[in-house]
N, CA, C, O and CB atoms as a CASP TS submission, in Angstrom:
PFRMAT TS
TARGET T0000
AUTHOR 0000-0000-0000
METHOD Language model
MODEL 1
PARENT N/A
ATOM      1  N   MET     1       0.841  -1.170   0.000  1.00  0.00           N
ATOM      2  CA  MET     1       0.000   0.000   0.000  1.00  0.00           C
ATOM      3  C   MET     1       0.891   1.240   0.000  1.00  0.00           C
ATOM      4  O   MET     1       1.905   1.287   0.697  1.00  0.00           O
ATOM      5  CB  MET     1      -0.959  -0.006   1.215  1.00  0.00           C
ATOM      6  N   LYS     2       0.509   2.222  -0.775  1.00  0.00           N
ATOM      7  CA  LYS     2       1.309   3.432  -0.877  1.00  0.00           C
ATOM      8  C   LYS     2       1.040   4.363   0.296  1.00  0.00           C
ATOM      9  O   LYS     2      -0.010   4.294   0.935  1.00  0.00           O
ATOM     10  CB  LYS     2       1.026   4.147  -2.194  1.00  0.00           C
ATOM     11  N   ALA     3       1.996   5.227   0.566  1.00  0.00           N
ATOM     12  CA  ALA     3       1.871   6.172   1.668  1.00  0.00           C
ATOM     13  C   ALA     3       0.706   7.126   1.437  1.00  0.00           C
ATOM     14  O   ALA     3       0.044   7.531   2.392  1.00  0.00           O
ATOM     15  CB  ALA     3       3.170   6.958   1.847  1.00  0.00           C
ATOM     16  N   SER     4       0.448   7.489   0.187  1.00  0.00           N
ATOM     17  CA  SER     4      -0.670   8.388  -0.104  1.00  0.00           C
ATOM     18  C   SER     4      -2.003   7.732   0.250  1.00  0.00           C
ATOM     19  O   SER     4      -2.923   8.408   0.711  1.00  0.00           O
ATOM     20  CB  SER     4      -0.658   8.795  -1.586  1.00  0.00           C
ATOM     21  N   GLU     5      -2.111   6.438   0.040  1.00  0.00           N
ATOM     22  CA  GLU     5      -3.323   5.713   0.423  1.00  0.00           C
ATOM     23  C   GLU     5      -3.450   5.659   1.941  1.00  0.00           C
ATOM     24  O   GLU     5      -4.553   5.758   2.480  1.00  0.00           O
ATOM     25  CB  GLU     5      -3.313   4.286  -0.165  1.00  0.00           C
ATOM     26  N   LEU     6      -2.324   5.504   2.626  1.00  0.00           N
ATOM     27  CA  LEU     6      -2.353   5.442   4.091  1.00  0.00           C
ATOM     28  C   LEU     6      -2.739   6.791   4.688  1.00  0.00           C
ATOM     29  O   LEU     6      -3.435   6.846   5.702  1.00  0.00           O
ATOM     30  CB  LEU     6      -0.988   4.996   4.638  1.00  0.00           C
ATOM     31  N   ARG     7      -2.288   7.885   4.059  1.00  0.00           N
ATOM     32  CA  ARG     7      -2.586   9.213   4.583  1.00  0.00           C
ATOM     33  C   ARG     7      -4.071   9.521   4.534  1.00  0.00           C
ATOM     34  O   ARG     7      -4.557  10.338   5.317  1.00  0.00           O
ATOM     35  CB  ARG     7      -1.821  10.263   3.811  1.00  0.00           C
ATOM     36  N   SER     8      -4.797   8.886   3.635  1.00  0.00           N
ATOM     37  CA  SER     8      -6.230   9.143   3.523  1.00  0.00           C
ATOM     38  C   SER     8      -7.043   8.386   4.581  1.00  0.00           C
ATOM     39  O   SER     8      -8.238   8.633   4.739  1.00  0.00           O
ATOM     40  CB  SER     8      -6.713   8.762   2.135  1.00  0.00           C
ATOM     41  N   LYS     9      -6.400   7.475   5.296  1.00  0.00           N
ATOM     42  CA  LYS     9      -7.094   6.691   6.326  1.00  0.00           C
ATOM     43  C   LYS     9      -7.082   7.426   7.660  1.00  0.00           C
ATOM     44  O   LYS     9      -6.252   8.301   7.905  1.00  0.00           O
ATOM     45  CB  LYS     9      -6.444   5.301   6.482  1.00  0.00           C
ATOM     46  N   SER    10      -8.029   7.045   8.516  1.00  0.00           N
ATOM     47  CA  SER    10      -8.080   7.624   9.856  1.00  0.00           C
ATOM     48  C   SER    10      -7.061   6.929  10.756  1.00  0.00           C
ATOM     49  O   SER    10      -6.502   5.892  10.399  1.00  0.00           O
ATOM     50  CB  SER    10      -9.506   7.507  10.455  1.00  0.00           C
ATOM     51  N   VAL    11      -6.834   7.512  11.912  1.00  0.00           N
ATOM     52  CA  VAL    11      -5.862   6.946  12.857  1.00  0.00           C
ATOM     53  C   VAL    11      -6.304   5.554  13.313  1.00  0.00           C
ATOM     54  O   VAL    11      -5.476   4.657  13.467  1.00  0.00           O
ATOM     55  CB  VAL    11      -5.687   7.879  14.081  1.00  0.00           C
ATOM     56  N   GLU    12      -7.608   5.377  13.528  1.00  0.00           N
ATOM     57  CA  GLU    12      -8.115   4.072  13.963  1.00  0.00           C
ATOM     58  C   GLU    12      -7.873   3.012  12.890  1.00  0.00           C
ATOM     59  O   GLU    12      -7.490   1.883  13.196  1.00  0.00           O
ATOM     60  CB  GLU    12      -9.619   4.160  14.293  1.00  0.00           C
ATOM     61  N   ASP    13      -8.102   3.389  11.624  1.00  0.00           N
ATOM     62  CA  ASP    13      -7.857   2.445  10.537  1.00  0.00           C
ATOM     63  C   ASP    13      -6.378   2.102  10.429  1.00  0.00           C
ATOM     64  O   ASP    13      -6.017   0.962  10.135  1.00  0.00           O
ATOM     65  CB  ASP    13      -8.359   3.015   9.215  1.00  0.00           C
ATOM     66  N   LEU    14      -5.531   3.088  10.668  1.00  0.00           N
ATOM     67  CA  LEU    14      -4.086   2.837  10.624  1.00  0.00           C
ATOM     68  C   LEU    14      -3.659   1.910  11.752  1.00  0.00           C
ATOM     69  O   LEU    14      -2.790   1.058  11.562  1.00  0.00           O
ATOM     70  CB  LEU    14      -3.307   4.157  10.709  1.00  0.00           C
ATOM     71  N   GLN    15      -4.260   2.067  12.919  1.00  0.00           N
ATOM     72  CA  GLN    15      -3.946   1.172  14.041  1.00  0.00           C
ATOM     73  C   GLN    15      -4.345  -0.265  13.705  1.00  0.00           C
ATOM     74  O   GLN    15      -3.616  -1.208  14.013  1.00  0.00           O
ATOM     75  CB  GLN    15      -4.666   1.641  15.331  1.00  0.00           C
ATOM     76  N   LYS    16      -5.519  -0.425  13.066  1.00  0.00           N
ATOM     77  CA  LYS    16      -5.968  -1.762  12.669  1.00  0.00           C
ATOM     78  C   LYS    16      -5.029  -2.357  11.620  1.00  0.00           C
ATOM     79  O   LYS    16      -4.683  -3.537  11.677  1.00  0.00           O
ATOM     80  CB  LYS    16      -7.411  -1.707  12.122  1.00  0.00           C
ATOM     81  N   GLU    17      -4.627  -1.529  10.674  1.00  0.00           N
ATOM     82  CA  GLU    17      -3.694  -1.966   9.632  1.00  0.00           C
ATOM     83  C   GLU    17      -2.368  -2.405  10.247  1.00  0.00           C
ATOM     84  O   GLU    17      -1.787  -3.410   9.837  1.00  0.00           O
ATOM     85  CB  GLU    17      -3.459  -0.839   8.609  1.00  0.00           C
ATOM     86  N   LEU    18      -1.898  -1.646  11.229  1.00  0.00           N
ATOM     87  CA  LEU    18      -0.653  -1.977  11.908  1.00  0.00           C
ATOM     88  C   LEU    18      -0.768  -3.321  12.631  1.00  0.00           C
ATOM     89  O   LEU    18       0.158  -4.130  12.589  1.00  0.00           O
ATOM     90  CB  LEU    18      -0.276  -0.868  12.902  1.00  0.00           C
ATOM     91  N   LEU    19      -1.886  -3.555  13.282  1.00  0.00           N
ATOM     92  CA  LEU    19      -2.102  -4.821  13.981  1.00  0.00           C
ATOM     93  C   LEU    19      -2.098  -5.992  12.995  1.00  0.00           C
ATOM     94  O   LEU    19      -1.495  -7.031  13.264  1.00  0.00           O
ATOM     95  CB  LEU    19      -3.431  -4.785  14.760  1.00  0.00           C
ATOM     96  N   GLU    20      -2.768  -5.823  11.862  1.00  0.00           N
ATOM     97  CA  GLU    20      -2.793  -6.882  10.858  1.00  0.00           C
ATOM     98  C   GLU    20      -1.394  -7.157  10.306  1.00  0.00           C
ATOM     99  O   GLU    20      -1.018  -8.311  10.097  1.00  0.00           O
ATOM    100  CB  GLU    20      -3.742  -6.507   9.719  1.00  0.00           C
ATOM    101  N   LEU    21      -0.638  -6.104  10.075  1.00  0.00           N
ATOM    102  CA  LEU    21       0.720  -6.280   9.554  1.00  0.00           C
ATOM    103  C   LEU    21       1.622  -6.959  10.568  1.00  0.00           C
ATOM    104  O   LEU    21       2.451  -7.792  10.202  1.00  0.00           O
ATOM    105  CB  LEU    21       1.315  -4.936   9.154  1.00  0.00           C
ATOM    106  N   ARG    22       1.470  -6.615  11.834  1.00  0.00           N
ATOM    107  CA  ARG    22       2.287  -7.273  12.871  1.00  0.00           C
ATOM    108  C   ARG    22       1.957  -8.756  12.967  1.00  0.00           C
ATOM    109  O   ARG    22       2.847  -9.586  13.156  1.00  0.00           O
ATOM    110  CB  ARG    22       2.070  -6.600  14.240  1.00  0.00           C
ATOM    111  N   ARG    23       0.659  -9.091  12.836  1.00  0.00           N
ATOM    112  CA  ARG    23       0.271 -10.503  12.848  1.00  0.00           C
ATOM    113  C   ARG    23       0.852 -11.239  11.645  1.00  0.00           C
ATOM    114  O   ARG    23       1.312 -12.375  11.760  1.00  0.00           O
ATOM    115  CB  ARG    23      -1.258 -10.640  12.860  1.00  0.00           C
ATOM    116  N   ALA    24       0.825 -10.572  10.488  1.00  0.00           N
ATOM    117  CA  ALA    24       1.400 -11.184   9.285  1.00  0.00           C
ATOM    118  C   ALA    24       2.899 -11.383   9.466  1.00  0.00           C
ATOM    119  O   ALA    24       3.446 -12.408   9.060  1.00  0.00           O
ATOM    120  CB  ALA    24       1.121 -10.313   8.036  1.00  0.00           C
ATOM    121  N   GLN    25       3.561 -10.406  10.075  1.00  0.00           N
ATOM    122  CA  GLN    25       4.993 -10.504  10.316  1.00  0.00           C
ATOM    123  C   GLN    25       5.292 -11.678  11.249  1.00  0.00           C
ATOM    124  O   GLN    25       6.248 -12.422  11.028  1.00  0.00           O
ATOM    125  CB  GLN    25       5.533  -9.189  10.910  1.00  0.00           C
ATOM    126  N   PHE    26       4.488 -11.840  12.276  1.00  0.00           N
ATOM    127  CA  PHE    26       4.683 -12.952  13.200  1.00  0.00           C
ATOM    128  C   PHE    26       4.512 -14.285  12.473  1.00  0.00           C
ATOM    129  O   PHE    26       5.304 -15.208  12.661  1.00  0.00           O
ATOM    130  CB  PHE    26       3.696 -12.852  14.380  1.00  0.00           C
ATOM    131  N   GLY    27       3.479 -14.379  11.646  1.00  0.00           N
ATOM    132  CA  GLY    27       3.244 -15.600  10.890  1.00  0.00           C
ATOM    133  C   GLY    27       4.406 -15.932   9.964  1.00  0.00           C
ATOM    134  O   GLY    27       4.801 -17.091   9.834  1.00  0.00           O
ATOM    135  N   LEU    28       4.947 -14.901   9.325  1.00  0.00           N
ATOM    136  CA  LEU    28       6.092 -15.119   8.441  1.00  0.00           C
ATOM    137  C   LEU    28       7.326 -15.557   9.221  1.00  0.00           C
ATOM    138  O   LEU    28       8.092 -16.402   8.756  1.00  0.00           O
ATOM    139  CB  LEU    28       6.401 -13.850   7.654  1.00  0.00           C
ATOM    140  N   ARG    29       7.517 -14.984  10.405  1.00  0.00           N
ATOM    141  CA  ARG    29       8.659 -15.407  11.230  1.00  0.00           C
ATOM    142  C   ARG    29       8.517 -16.861  11.659  1.00  0.00           C
ATOM    143  O   ARG    29       9.504 -17.595  11.714  1.00  0.00           O
ATOM    144  CB  ARG    29       8.791 -14.506  12.468  1.00  0.00           C
ATOM    145  N   MET    30       7.292 -17.279  11.964  1.00  0.00           N
ATOM    146  CA  MET    30       7.063 -18.675  12.343  1.00  0.00           C
ATOM    147  C   MET    30       7.306 -19.605  11.157  1.00  0.00           C
ATOM    148  O   MET    30       7.866 -20.689  11.316  1.00  0.00           O
ATOM    149  CB  MET    30       5.631 -18.860  12.879  1.00  0.00           C
ATOM    150  N   GLN    31       6.880 -19.175   9.965  1.00  0.00           N
ATOM    151  CA  GLN    31       7.147 -19.983   8.768  1.00  0.00           C
ATOM    152  C   GLN    31       8.642 -20.094   8.514  1.00  0.00           C
ATOM    153  O   GLN    31       9.135 -21.149   8.116  1.00  0.00           O
ATOM    154  CB  GLN    31       6.448 -19.379   7.539  1.00  0.00           C
ATOM    155  N   LEU    32       9.355 -19.011   8.742  1.00  0.00           N
ATOM    156  CA  LEU    32      10.808 -19.031   8.564  1.00  0.00           C
ATOM    157  C   LEU    32      11.449 -19.998   9.552  1.00  0.00           C
ATOM    158  O   LEU    32      12.368 -20.738   9.200  1.00  0.00           O
ATOM    159  CB  LEU    32      11.398 -17.617   8.739  1.00  0.00           C
ATOM    160  N   ALA    33      10.961 -19.989  10.789  1.00  0.00           N
ATOM    161  CA  ALA    33      11.537 -20.855  11.810  1.00  0.00           C
ATOM    162  C   ALA    33      11.267 -22.332  11.518  1.00  0.00           C
ATOM    163  O   ALA    33      12.098 -23.190  11.818  1.00  0.00           O
ATOM    164  CB  ALA    33      10.982 -20.486  13.180  1.00  0.00           C
ATOM    165  N   THR    34      10.107 -22.622  10.933  1.00  0.00           N
ATOM    166  CA  THR    34       9.772 -24.015  10.626  1.00  0.00           C
ATOM    167  C   THR    34      10.195 -24.407   9.216  1.00  0.00           C
ATOM    168  O   THR    34       9.883 -25.503   8.750  1.00  0.00           O
ATOM    169  CB  THR    34       8.279 -24.244  10.795  1.00  0.00           C
ATOM    170  N   GLN    35      10.901 -23.514   8.543  1.00  0.00           N
ATOM    171  CA  GLN    35      11.432 -23.727   7.196  1.00  0.00           C
ATOM    172  C   GLN    35      10.332 -24.018   6.178  1.00  0.00           C
ATOM    173  O   GLN    35      10.529 -24.804   5.252  1.00  0.00           O
ATOM    174  CB  GLN    35      12.431 -24.869   7.207  1.00  0.00           C
ATOM    175  N   SER    36       9.169 -23.380   6.354  1.00  0.00           N
ATOM    176  CA  SER    36       8.091 -23.550   5.383  1.00  0.00           C
ATOM    177  C   SER    36       7.818 -22.257   4.615  1.00  0.00           C
ATOM    178  O   SER    36       6.826 -22.159   3.893  1.00  0.00           O
ATOM    179  CB  SER    36       6.818 -24.017   6.085  1.00  0.00           C
ATOM    180  N   LEU    37       8.692 -21.273   4.771  1.00  0.00           N
ATOM    181  CA  LEU    37       8.545 -20.004   4.070  1.00  0.00           C
ATOM    182  C   LEU    37       9.081 -20.143   2.653  1.00  0.00           C
ATOM    183  O   LEU    37      10.224 -20.551   2.448  1.00  0.00           O
ATOM    184  CB  LEU    37       9.275 -18.867   4.821  1.00  0.00           C
ATOM    185  N   THR    38       8.243 -19.800   1.677  1.00  0.00           N
ATOM    186  CA  THR    38       8.663 -19.951   0.289  1.00  0.00           C
ATOM    187  C   THR    38       9.244 -18.662  -0.285  1.00  0.00           C
ATOM    188  O   THR    38      10.150 -18.715  -1.116  1.00  0.00           O
ATOM    189  CB  THR    38       7.494 -20.404  -0.557  1.00  0.00           C
ATOM    190  N   LYS    39       8.738 -17.504   0.144  1.00  0.00           N
ATOM    191  CA  LYS    39       9.217 -16.230  -0.388  1.00  0.00           C
ATOM    192  C   LYS    39       9.816 -15.403   0.748  1.00  0.00           C
ATOM    193  O   LYS    39       9.090 -14.792   1.532  1.00  0.00           O
ATOM    194  CB  LYS    39       8.067 -15.452  -1.092  1.00  0.00           C
ATOM    195  N   ASN    40      11.128 -15.392   0.825  1.00  0.00           N
ATOM    196  CA  ASN    40      11.804 -14.644   1.877  1.00  0.00           C
ATOM    197  C   ASN    40      11.583 -13.143   1.748  1.00  0.00           C
ATOM    198  O   ASN    40      11.683 -12.413   2.734  1.00  0.00           O
ATOM    199  CB  ASN    40      13.284 -14.948   1.858  1.00  0.00           C
ATOM    200  N   SER    41      11.289 -12.683   0.553  1.00  0.00           N
ATOM    201  CA  SER    41      11.085 -11.254   0.332  1.00  0.00           C
ATOM    202  C   SER    41       9.825 -10.734   1.026  1.00  0.00           C
ATOM    203  O   SER    41       9.696  -9.529   1.245  1.00  0.00           O
ATOM    204  CB  SER    41      11.006 -10.968  -1.158  1.00  0.00           C
ATOM    205  N   GLU    42       8.910 -11.612   1.368  1.00  0.00           N
ATOM    206  CA  GLU    42       7.684 -11.195   2.053  1.00  0.00           C
ATOM    207  C   GLU    42       7.983 -10.586   3.423  1.00  0.00           C
ATOM    208  O   GLU    42       7.291  -9.663   3.853  1.00  0.00           O
ATOM    209  CB  GLU    42       6.737 -12.386   2.210  1.00  0.00           C
ATOM    210  N   ILE    43       8.990 -11.086   4.098  1.00  0.00           N
ATOM    211  CA  ILE    43       9.363 -10.554   5.416  1.00  0.00           C
ATOM    212  C   ILE    43       9.767  -9.096   5.278  1.00  0.00           C
ATOM    213  O   ILE    43       9.322  -8.252   6.057  1.00  0.00           O
ATOM    214  CB  ILE    43      10.519 -11.381   6.048  1.00  0.00           C
ATOM    215  N   GLN    44      10.598  -8.795   4.303  1.00  0.00           N
ATOM    216  CA  GLN    44      11.052  -7.426   4.082  1.00  0.00           C
ATOM    217  C   GLN    44       9.904  -6.523   3.643  1.00  0.00           C
ATOM    218  O   GLN    44       9.844  -5.362   4.048  1.00  0.00           O
ATOM    219  CB  GLN    44      12.164  -7.401   3.039  1.00  0.00           C
ATOM    220  N   ARG    45       8.993  -7.042   2.817  1.00  0.00           N
ATOM    221  CA  ARG    45       7.857  -6.250   2.342  1.00  0.00           C
ATOM    222  C   ARG    45       6.954  -5.839   3.508  1.00  0.00           C
ATOM    223  O   ARG    45       6.527  -4.688   3.596  1.00  0.00           O
ATOM    224  CB  ARG    45       7.048  -7.043   1.297  1.00  0.00           C
ATOM    225  N   VAL    46       6.669  -6.788   4.399  1.00  0.00           N
ATOM    226  CA  VAL    46       5.815  -6.500   5.548  1.00  0.00           C
ATOM    227  C   VAL    46       6.512  -5.518   6.488  1.00  0.00           C
ATOM    228  O   VAL    46       5.873  -4.630   7.051  1.00  0.00           O
ATOM    229  CB  VAL    46       5.452  -7.802   6.297  1.00  0.00           C
ATOM    230  N   LYS    47       7.805  -5.681   6.651  1.00  0.00           N
ATOM    231  CA  LYS    47       8.576  -4.782   7.508  1.00  0.00           C
ATOM    232  C   LYS    47       8.497  -3.340   6.991  1.00  0.00           C
ATOM    233  O   LYS    47       8.347  -2.401   7.773  1.00  0.00           O
ATOM    234  CB  LYS    47      10.049  -5.245   7.584  1.00  0.00           C
ATOM    235  N   ARG    48       8.597  -3.175   5.677  1.00  0.00           N
ATOM    236  CA  ARG    48       8.511  -1.837   5.079  1.00  0.00           C
ATOM    237  C   ARG    48       7.112  -1.254   5.216  1.00  0.00           C
ATOM    238  O   ARG    48       6.953  -0.055   5.449  1.00  0.00           O
ATOM    239  CB  ARG    48       8.908  -1.887   3.604  1.00  0.00           C
ATOM    240  N   GLU    49       6.094  -2.106   5.072  1.00  0.00           N
ATOM    241  CA  GLU    49       4.713  -1.636   5.240  1.00  0.00           C
ATOM    242  C   GLU    49       4.489  -1.140   6.671  1.00  0.00           C
ATOM    243  O   GLU    49       3.832  -0.121   6.885  1.00  0.00           O
ATOM    244  CB  GLU    49       3.706  -2.767   4.899  1.00  0.00           C
ATOM    245  N   ILE    50       5.037  -1.863   7.640  1.00  0.00           N
ATOM    246  CA  ILE    50       4.918  -1.443   9.040  1.00  0.00           C
ATOM    247  C   ILE    50       5.582  -0.089   9.225  1.00  0.00           C
ATOM    248  O   ILE    50       5.043   0.779   9.911  1.00  0.00           O
ATOM    249  CB  ILE    50       5.553  -2.492   9.992  1.00  0.00           C
ATOM    250  N   ALA    51       6.741   0.098   8.621  1.00  0.00           N
ATOM    251  CA  ALA    51       7.452   1.367   8.726  1.00  0.00           C
ATOM    252  C   ALA    51       6.638   2.498   8.094  1.00  0.00           C
ATOM    253  O   ALA    51       6.604   3.609   8.624  1.00  0.00           O
ATOM    254  CB  ALA    51       8.834   1.265   8.056  1.00  0.00           C
ATOM    255  N   ARG    52       5.988   2.221   6.971  1.00  0.00           N
ATOM    256  CA  ARG    52       5.152   3.239   6.326  1.00  0.00           C
ATOM    257  C   ARG    52       3.998   3.658   7.231  1.00  0.00           C
ATOM    258  O   ARG    52       3.704   4.845   7.367  1.00  0.00           O
ATOM    259  CB  ARG    52       4.607   2.717   4.990  1.00  0.00           C
ATOM    260  N   VAL    53       3.352   2.678   7.843  1.00  0.00           N
ATOM    261  CA  VAL    53       2.226   2.982   8.724  1.00  0.00           C
ATOM    262  C   VAL    53       2.704   3.805   9.915  1.00  0.00           C
ATOM    263  O   VAL    53       2.044   4.767  10.307  1.00  0.00           O
ATOM    264  CB  VAL    53       1.540   1.683   9.206  1.00  0.00           C
ATOM    265  N   HIS    54       3.841   3.438  10.489  1.00  0.00           N
ATOM    266  CA  HIS    54       4.394   4.207  11.606  1.00  0.00           C
ATOM    267  C   HIS    54       4.698   5.641  11.187  1.00  0.00           C
ATOM    268  O   HIS    54       4.439   6.579  11.941  1.00  0.00           O
ATOM    269  CB  HIS    54       5.667   3.536  12.141  1.00  0.00           C
ATOM    270  N   THR    55       5.239   5.811  10.000  1.00  0.00           N
ATOM    271  CA  THR    55       5.567   7.145   9.503  1.00  0.00           C
ATOM    272  C   THR    55       4.317   8.004   9.379  1.00  0.00           C
ATOM    273  O   THR    55       4.312   9.161   9.799  1.00  0.00           O
ATOM    274  CB  THR    55       6.276   7.053   8.153  1.00  0.00           C
ATOM    275  N   VAL    56       3.261   7.443   8.804  1.00  0.00           N
ATOM    276  CA  VAL    56       2.024   8.202   8.622  1.00  0.00           C
ATOM    277  C   VAL    56       1.391   8.509   9.980  1.00  0.00           C
ATOM    278  O   VAL    56       0.862   9.602  10.182  1.00  0.00           O
ATOM    279  CB  VAL    56       1.030   7.421   7.726  1.00  0.00           C
ATOM    280  N   LEU    57       1.443   7.561  10.903  1.00  0.00           N
ATOM    281  CA  LEU    57       0.901   7.818  12.241  1.00  0.00           C
ATOM    282  C   LEU    57       1.654   8.957  12.925  1.00  0.00           C
ATOM    283  O   LEU    57       1.041   9.793  13.590  1.00  0.00           O
ATOM    284  CB  LEU    57       0.972   6.544  13.104  1.00  0.00           C
ATOM    285  N   THR    58       2.969   8.995  12.768  1.00  0.00           N
ATOM    286  CA  THR    58       3.779  10.067  13.349  1.00  0.00           C
ATOM    287  C   THR    58       3.433  11.403  12.713  1.00  0.00           C
ATOM    288  O   THR    58       3.332  12.416  13.404  1.00  0.00           O
ATOM    289  CB  THR    58       5.276   9.770  13.175  1.00  0.00           C
ATOM    290  N   GLU    59       3.252  11.407  11.399  1.00  0.00           N
ATOM    291  CA  GLU    59       2.874  12.640  10.709  1.00  0.00           C
ATOM    292  C   GLU    59       1.536  13.161  11.218  1.00  0.00           C
ATOM    293  O   GLU    59       1.380  14.360  11.448  1.00  0.00           O
ATOM    294  CB  GLU    59       2.807  12.408   9.196  1.00  0.00           C
ATOM    295  N   LYS    60       0.578  12.267  11.392  1.00  0.00           N
ATOM    296  CA  LYS    60      -0.751  12.663  11.873  1.00  0.00           C
ATOM    297  C   LYS    60      -0.671  13.188  13.307  1.00  0.00           C
ATOM    298  O   LYS    60      -1.359  14.145  13.662  1.00  0.00           O
ATOM    299  CB  LYS    60      -1.733  11.470  11.796  1.00  0.00           C
ATOM    300  N   ALA    61       0.171  12.559  14.128  1.00  0.00           N
ATOM    301  CA  ALA    61       0.310  13.008  15.516  1.00  0.00           C
ATOM    302  C   ALA    61       0.920  14.398  15.578  1.00  0.00           C
ATOM    303  O   ALA    61       0.480  15.233  16.369  1.00  0.00           O
ATOM    304  CB  ALA    61       1.166  12.022  16.318  1.00  0.00           C
ATOM    305  N   LYS    62       1.915  14.654  14.763  1.00  0.00           N
ATOM    306  CA  LYS    62       2.534  15.971  14.737  1.00  0.00           C
ATOM    307  C   LYS    62       1.581  17.030  14.206  1.00  0.00           C
ATOM    308  O   LYS    62       1.581  18.165  14.681  1.00  0.00           O
ATOM    309  CB  LYS    62       3.792  15.941  13.896  1.00  0.00           C
ATOM    310  N   ALA    63       0.770  16.661  13.224  1.00  0.00           N
ATOM    311  CA  ALA    63      -0.183  17.605  12.642  1.00  0.00           C
ATOM    312  C   ALA    63      -1.281  17.962  13.645  1.00  0.00           C
ATOM    313  O   ALA    63      -1.778  19.089  13.644  1.00  0.00           O
ATOM    314  CB  ALA    63      -0.803  17.020  11.362  1.00  0.00           C
ATOM    315  N   SER    64      -1.656  17.022  14.488  1.00  0.00           N
ATOM    316  CA  SER    64      -2.707  17.291  15.464  1.00  0.00           C
ATOM    317  C   SER    64      -2.217  18.166  16.607  1.00  0.00           C
ATOM    318  O   SER    64      -3.018  18.839  17.254  1.00  0.00           O
ATOM    319  CB  SER    64      -3.250  15.993  16.013  1.00  0.00           C
ATOM    320  N   LYS    65      -0.899  18.167  16.870  1.00  0.00           N
ATOM    321  CA  LYS    65      -0.344  19.008  17.930  1.00  0.00           C
ATOM    322  C   LYS    65      -0.270  20.469  17.532  1.00  0.00           C
ATOM    323  O   LYS    65      -0.295  21.358  18.383  1.00  0.00           O
ATOM    324  CB  LYS    65       1.030  18.521  18.311  1.00  0.00           C
ATOM    325  N   GLN    66      -0.180  20.709  16.237  1.00  0.00           N
ATOM    326  CA  GLN    66      -0.021  22.106  15.781  1.00  0.00           C
ATOM    327  C   GLN    66      -1.311  22.817  15.664  1.00  0.00           C
ATOM    328  O   GLN    66      -1.338  23.991  15.294  1.00  0.00           O
ATOM    329  CB  GLN    66       0.674  22.160  14.469  1.00  0.00           C
TER
END
C-alpha cells in the first residue's frame, strides 16, 4: 500500500492496519523458523509496510499538535 493511500485513512484504521501487519509478520517469522517459508522477500515487504504505517501515524500526531 502506498503512503498516499495510508494518509487518507483515519488513525483508527491505521492502528488496525498496523495490527494486521504485525500478525502477518509474526506468521512469516514462524514460517521461517519451521522452514516452510517460500518467499523470503515477504518478510522485508511486511517490515517496510509497518514502517510506512508508523511514519504516517507520526505525521498525523505531529499535525494534530499544531
